[in-house]
C-alpha positions as CSV (number, residue, x, y, z in Angstrom):
1,M,-65.8,10.1,10.4
2,V,-62.2,10.7,9.3
3,D,-59.5,8.6,10.0
4,I,-57.2,10.0,12.4
5,D,-56.4,6.5,13.4
6,N,-52.9,6.4,10.8
7,G,-54.8,3.4,9.7
8,S,-53.9,0.9,12.5
9,G,-57.1,-1.0,12.6
10,S,-59.0,1.0,11.0
11,S,-61.9,-0.8,8.4
12,G,-62.0,1.6,5.8
13,P,-60.0,1.4,2.8
14,R,-56.6,3.9,3.2
15,K,-56.9,7.1,1.9
16,R,-54.0,8.1,-0.9
17,A,-51.6,10.5,0.3
18,D,-53.0,13.7,-1.5
19,A,-56.5,13.3,0.2
20,R,-54.8,12.6,3.4
21,R,-52.7,16.1,2.9
22,N,-55.4,17.9,1.6
23,E,-58.0,17.0,5.1
24,K,-54.8,17.9,6.9
25,T,-55.1,21.5,5.0
26,L,-58.3,21.1,6.0
27,L,-57.7,20.7,9.8
28,D,-55.2,23.0,10.2
29,A,-57.3,25.8,8.9
30,A,-59.9,25.0,11.0
31,A,-58.1,25.1,13.9
32,A,-56.8,28.6,13.1
33,A,-59.9,29.6,13.0
34,F,-61.3,28.2,16.1
35,I,-58.5,29.9,17.4
36,T,-59.0,33.7,16.2
37,S,-62.8,33.1,16.1
38,G,-64.1,30.0,18.5
39,V,-65.9,26.7,17.2
40,D,-68.9,28.4,15.6
41,A,-66.0,29.7,13.1
42,P,-68.0,30.7,9.5
43,V,-67.4,27.6,7.4
44,R,-66.8,29.7,4.3
45,D,-63.8,31.6,6.6
46,I,-62.2,28.2,7.3
47,A,-62.6,27.3,3.4
48,A,-61.0,30.1,2.4
49,R,-58.3,29.6,4.9
50,A,-57.4,26.2,3.3
51,G,-58.0,27.3,-0.1
52,V,-60.7,25.3,-1.2
53,G,-64.8,25.6,-1.5
54,V,-66.7,25.2,1.2
55,G,-68.6,22.0,-0.2
56,T,-65.3,20.5,-0.2
57,I,-65.3,21.1,4.1
58,Y,-68.6,19.0,3.9
59,R,-67.6,16.4,2.0
60,H,-65.3,15.5,4.6
61,F,-67.2,16.9,7.4
62,P,-70.9,16.6,7.0
63,T,-71.4,18.5,10.3
64,R,-69.6,20.9,12.5
65,A,-69.8,18.4,14.8
66,D,-67.5,16.1,12.7
67,L,-65.0,19.2,12.1
68,I,-65.1,19.7,15.7
69,V,-64.1,16.2,16.6
70,A,-61.6,15.7,13.7
71,V,-59.6,19.1,14.6
72,Y,-59.4,17.6,18.3
73,Q,-58.7,14.3,17.5
74,H,-55.8,15.9,14.8
75,Q,-54.2,18.0,17.6
76,V,-54.1,15.6,20.3
77,E,-52.6,13.1,17.7
78,A,-49.8,15.7,17.0
79,C,-49.4,16.2,20.5
80,A,-49.0,12.8,21.2
81,E,-46.5,12.0,18.4
82,A,-44.5,15.0,19.5
83,G,-43.2,13.5,23.0
84,P,-41.1,10.7,21.4
85,T,-39.7,13.2,19.1
86,L,-39.0,15.7,21.8
87,L,-37.5,13.0,23.6
88,A,-35.5,11.9,20.9
89,N,-33.8,15.4,19.6
90,S,-33.7,17.2,23.1
91,S,-30.3,18.0,24.9
92,T,-32.3,16.5,28.2
93,P,-35.2,14.6,28.9
94,H,-36.6,17.4,31.4
95,A,-35.7,19.5,28.6
96,A,-38.3,17.5,26.2
97,L,-40.6,17.0,29.1
98,V,-40.8,21.0,29.3
99,G,-41.5,21.2,25.6
100,W,-44.0,18.6,25.4
101,I,-45.7,20.8,28.6
102,N,-45.7,23.7,26.0
103,L,-47.1,22.1,23.5
104,F,-49.9,20.4,25.9
105,V,-50.3,24.3,27.1
106,D,-50.7,25.6,23.6
107,F,-53.5,23.1,23.0
108,L,-55.4,23.8,25.8
109,V,-55.3,27.8,26.1
110,T,-56.3,27.6,22.0
111,K,-59.9,25.6,22.4
112,H,-62.2,28.4,22.6
113,G,-65.3,27.2,23.1
114,L,-64.6,23.9,22.4
115,A,-65.2,23.3,25.9
116,E,-68.9,24.4,25.7
117,A,-69.1,22.5,22.7
118,L,-68.1,19.0,24.5
119,Q,-70.6,19.7,27.3
120,S,-73.3,20.1,24.8
121,G,-74.5,16.7,24.8
122,D,-74.1,15.8,21.0
123,A,-73.5,12.7,21.0
124,A,-70.3,13.4,18.9
125,F,-68.4,14.3,21.1
126,E,-68.7,11.7,24.1
127,T,-65.7,9.9,23.9
128,L,-63.2,12.6,23.2
129,H,-62.0,13.3,26.7
130,A,-61.2,9.6,26.9
131,Y,-59.5,9.6,23.4
132,F,-57.5,12.6,24.8
133,L,-56.5,10.8,27.7
134,D,-55.6,7.5,26.1
135,R,-53.6,9.0,23.5
136,L,-51.6,11.9,25.8
137,V,-51.3,10.4,29.3
138,P,-49.0,7.9,28.1
139,V,-46.8,10.1,26.4
140,C,-46.7,12.4,29.4
141,A,-45.6,8.9,31.8
142,Q,-42.8,8.4,29.1
143,L,-41.7,11.7,29.7
144,L,-41.6,11.6,33.3
145,E,-40.1,8.3,33.2
146,A,-37.1,9.4,31.3
147,A,-37.2,12.5,33.1
148,A,-37.3,10.6,36.5
149,T,-34.7,8.1,35.7
150,A,-32.0,10.7,34.5
151,G,-32.6,11.7,38.1
152,E,-34.0,15.1,36.4
153,I,-37.3,15.3,38.2
154,R,-38.7,13.5,41.4
155,P,-39.5,10.2,40.7
156,D,-42.9,10.0,42.4
157,L,-44.9,12.3,39.5
158,D,-48.5,10.6,38.3
159,A,-48.7,11.3,34.7
160,Y,-52.6,11.7,34.8
161,E,-52.3,14.1,37.8
162,L,-49.7,16.4,36.1
163,L,-51.9,16.5,33.0
164,R,-54.8,17.8,35.2
165,G,-53.0,20.2,37.4
166,V,-51.8,21.8,34.0
167,G,-55.3,21.5,32.9
168,N,-56.4,23.4,35.8
169,L,-53.8,26.0,35.6
170,C,-55.4,26.7,32.2
171,I,-58.8,26.8,32.5
172,G,-60.0,30.6,32.0
173,A,-56.7,31.3,30.9
174,N,-58.2,33.8,27.9
175,N,-60.5,35.3,29.8
176,D,-58.3,37.5,32.2
177,P,-55.9,39.4,31.0
178,R,-53.8,39.7,34.5
179,Y,-53.5,35.4,34.8
180,D,-51.0,34.1,32.9
181,A,-51.4,30.1,32.9
182,R,-47.9,29.7,30.7
183,R,-46.0,31.4,33.8
184,M,-48.2,29.0,36.7
185,V,-47.3,26.1,34.1
186,E,-43.7,27.2,34.1
187,L,-43.3,27.1,38.3
188,L,-45.4,24.0,38.7
189,I,-42.5,22.3,36.1
190,T,-39.9,23.9,37.9
191,G,-41.3,22.8,41.2
192,L,-40.6,18.9,39.5
193,R,-37.0,19.4,39.5
194,L,-34.8,17.9,41.9
195,H,-32.7,20.3,43.5
């Protein structure tokens, strides 16, 4: 299993910087392939995107489930890490919240086939939902608190409820060309503002 924990509390040896870069390249290539072809994208296509041989992928990720879990965790980490960065670099806490929610929507609407994989009964996927919540709810809460403290949004918002609401608005976004999940999420976020 890949160490996505950034070394905190990991029992194995730290990976060399070049090994971490190679792994990131593989995960980014797999994520791109999953966006266009779903989680059943051929390993040879992922290898070609990453500029490596198929054997390299199997060396890092012995099973497709290992690869799916690693991609999912990699993208959750990217979304989690973006929150504090946006808060530090945006013009207002509300702007940071909007930027982060947009990243979260990108994360949700590009998961072709992931929902089915997560519900497949494969033991490798059992902890992913809890991992997702453990990493992203606190980031959302931090952004909500900053925007509420700045007087930009209602102070009575719950991070879990907001993420759940955004997630529900994104369900099936790719199945109906008449439905624009991003527009619906924009309306939801606009409704958070104090007028």
